[in-house]
C-alpha positions, -999 to 999 in steps of 0.1 A, spaced: -150 -112 104 -169 -84 93 -150 -47 87 -184 -27 95 -191 -41 130 -174 -13 156 -167 10 129 -180 43 134 -205 55 112 -187 83 99 -160 78 78 -149 103 56 -120 108 32 -98 139 36 -97 148 -3 -63 163 -8 -62 180 -43 -24 183 -54 -10 194 -82 -12 167 -110 -30 142 -89 -50 135 -56 -48 116 -26 -74 104 -2 -72 98 34 -94 82 61 -81 77 96 -104 55 108 -110 32 81 -110 2 105 -113 0 139 -80 -5 159 -90 -37 173 -95 -54 135 -63 -35 128 -47 -55 158 -59 -90 146 -55 -86 106 -19 -73 117 -14 -107 139 -27 -128 108 -11 -116 80 20 -114 102 17 -153 106 -3 -164 77 12 -145 45 34 -161 27 63 -138 31 90 -136 7 122 -119 7 132 -106 -30 168 -93 -44 174 -61 -62 204 -55 -85 219 -22 -82 253 -13 -104 262 -49 -107 253 -63 -70 225 -78 -57 211 -65 -25 183 -78 -4 150 -56 -7 149 -36 26 114 -53 39 97 -87 28 66 -82 7 39 -110 -11 13 -109 -41 -19 -117 -39 -47 -120 -63 -66 -136 -91 -50 -157 -113 -28 -142 -141 -25 -109 -131 11 -112 -128 33 -78 -117 68 -68 -125 86 -36 -109 124 -32 -104 132 -63 -119 112 -83 -92 83 -109 -111 55 -117 -89 30 -147 -98 0 -141 -74 -10 -164 -42 -48 -170 -43 -67 -146 -24 -72 -151 11 -110 -146 27 -92 -117 46 -78 -101 21 -112 -103 -2 -127 -87 27 -111 -57 31 -110 -54 -8 -145 -53 -11 -152 -30 22 -126 -4 2 -146 -10 -32 -179 0 -13 -165 33 -13 -148 39 -44 -174 24 -72 -150 29 -102 -128 7 -84 -125 -34 -92 -88 -43 -77 -76 -75 -90 -41 -77 -69 -26 -67 -38 11 -56 -30 15 -64 6 44 -51 23 63 -61 61 86 -36 74 101 -55 103 112 -25 121 122 9 110 152 6 95 127 -13 69 119 14 41 108 18 4 126 44 -15 115 70 -36 92 59 -66 62 62 -86 36 28 -93 41 41 -126 46 3 -142 32 -3 -177 11 -30 -164 -11 -8 -141 -27 14 -174 -29 48 -169 -38 70 -141 -36 41 -118 -65 34 -85 -44 26 -60 -57 19 -22 -35 15 10 -44 -2 42 -19 1 70 -15 -24 103 10 -21 130 33 5 134 27 39 127 49 54 98 55 84 80 42 85 43 59 114 21 53 125 -12 65 150 -36 58 165 -68 88 155 -92 94 186 -111 82 215 -87 101 212 -52 77 232 -33 49 206 -42 48 178 -9 32 161 15 35 140 44 5 115 64 16 96 96 1 63 87 -18 45 118 -30 10 120 -68 11 102 -59 40 80 -65 42 42 -45 62 17 -58 62 -16 -34 72 -43 -59 90 -75 -55 105 -110 -22 115 -126 -6 110 -90 19 81 -102 27 99 -133 39 130 -115 49 128 -81 70 102 -61 64 87 -24 87 67 2 85 50 34 118 62 50 136 47 76 128 57 111 154 46 135 134 50 165 112 25 158 114 -12 170 78 -28 157 69 -42 130 44 -24 103 23 -40 74 10 -26 46 -17 -39 19 -18 -17 -14 -46 -29 -38 -43 -23 -77 -56 -29 -108 -34 -50 -134 -51 -41 -171 -21 -60 -188 
């Protein structure tokens, strides 16, 4: 499956310079038919897990399903959840290769996949600032399926905010010191009944 087939020749990032960080946004990274194809394939073939998280002495299901894929040995731990990678699929490697062609300094060794089953599934305010991601991590997020809202806010300056509508086939790059100074979320949107998958490519450094 060649991601470059049927993709418009002009694919450029909207580069959004923020206080203490950068967000690059490419709405047409992947044509809709390719996005739909990958969505169906990942829905059916990815080894999704329902993780649990402990809060205030109680255990709750994470409000989405997740999966961790990558090269052997690149484990990941966040919110008390330990991820041991499944081996790359050819589809995930293909998408990784195309993203890296736009980002010459990138070399992703793993990807966290999230499955939001409907608008009730979410990810709360957080930053991807775990020690294993290193200083100023580069994170690339591809959206498939339902359109969902993506919110960002500065940790210290309440006037600094950003909101994006993530359509299927769109690509968001989080760069620079963003993870150290900003939080992001996918909020609950109860009117949405369809599911969404996003692929967040990362580089584990330790």
